N, C-alpha and C positions, 0 to 999 in steps of 0.2 A: 504493499499500499504506500502511496506517495503522499506528500504534504499537501498536494493539490486535492487529492481525494479527501483527506481530512477537512480541508477548507470548504470543500463543496457540501459536506454533511453539516459542518458546524457554522459555516458563514464566514465571511471575510471582515466582519465589522472590526475596525480598529479604534480602540479608545486612547487618545493621547493628550498630553498636556505640554505646556512650554516650561522651560527650566527656570523661569524667573518668578513663578507663583510660589506661594508658601506651601509648605508640606501639608499643613492643615487643609487647605484648599484642594490639594491633590488627594487627600484621604477622603474628603467629601465626594469627589468624583469616583473614586474607587467603591465607595459605599453605594452611591446612586447607580452605578453600572454593575455593581455585585462581581467585581473582579479583584484579583490579589496584585495585579501590576498594571502599570500603565507605561506606554512608551512615552519617552520625552523627546519632543520634536520641535526644533527651532528652524524656521524658514524651510519647512517640508523635509527636513533632514533628521534622521535619528541621531540624537547626541547622547542618549542614555535610556535607562529604564529605571522605574521606581517601583519597588515592591513593598509588600507589608513587612517582609524581613528587614529591609533598609530602614524602615521606620522603627521597628523594634530595636534593632541593634545600634542605630546611629542617632536616634533621638531619645527614645525612653531610656536606654541603658546609659546614656551619656548626660543625663539631666538637661537636655535642651528642650526647647518648646517648640511645637510644631507650627505655631502661628508666627514665630520669628525667624524661623530657619526656611531658606529657599530650597526648592527641589535641587538646583544645581550643586548645592553643598553636600548632598548625601546620595544622589543617584549613583546608579552603577554605569560605568562607562566601558568602553572596549566591547561594544555589543557584538555578539556572534549571531549571524543571520543564516537562514536556510533558502534555498530555492524551492519553487513549487514542485520541481521534478525529483527533489531528494526523497529518499524512503525513510520509513520509520526507524529502521535499524540505525541508520545513519544519525538521525535526531536522538534516538536513545543514547547512542554512544557519546554525542556531544554533551547531552544533558547530564549523564552520568560522569563523564570525564572532567567536565568543567564545573560540575555541581550548580547547575543553573535549572531554572524551572520553566522558562519562557524563551521562545525563539521567534523573532520576527521573520516573516516570510516576505522575501524581497525579490522582485525581478526587474531587471532594468531600471534600478534605483527608485522602484515604486513599492511601497509597503502594500502587500496584498492581504495580510492578516497577521495573527500571532497564534502559534500552536504552544500549548502548555503541556507540562508533564501529564496532567489529567486526560487531555485529548490523545496523547500517545497510548496511555494505558487502555483507554476505551477501545482504540483501534486494534491494539494487540488482542484484547478480549474478544472482540467481534471476530477477528481472523481465526482465533482458537476455537471459537464456537462453530465457525463454518467448517474447519478441518474435522473437528469431532463429529459433526453432522455427516460429512462425507465418509468418514471412516466407519461410522455406524451404518451407513446405508450400504457400504462395501461389505461389511462383515455379515449383515443380514440379507444381503443379496436383493435389496430393494433399489429402486431408481432414485437419483437425486433430483 
């Protein structure tokens, strides 16, 4: 299964913020959109990603305030992206190896969506269900 297939099921809606807003305002967006991370985009270019983990580790645990801290001061940078044609095994390897949970999907410098570790796990489970169904049909001599 490819990233593009995941996006076709999930949708390609991208939630983003600019780097100059407060962390508090970014958290409000996360809550409204019910997401755990937001792309940080300035001038239509990905400059970072802000996650709930960033908030917990860089604001709460350091006694900073979310209303006075800007997103650019705590966002993750050095963003790793994937292409729509990449497969989920590649994504799992990146996520596991780099210890990240979100991968922006980019093609020709256009952000097409974001896949999360949850999206990848769902896709793997669906593929396994399909394999089990085929094996069961083979063993029982029924058609698929």
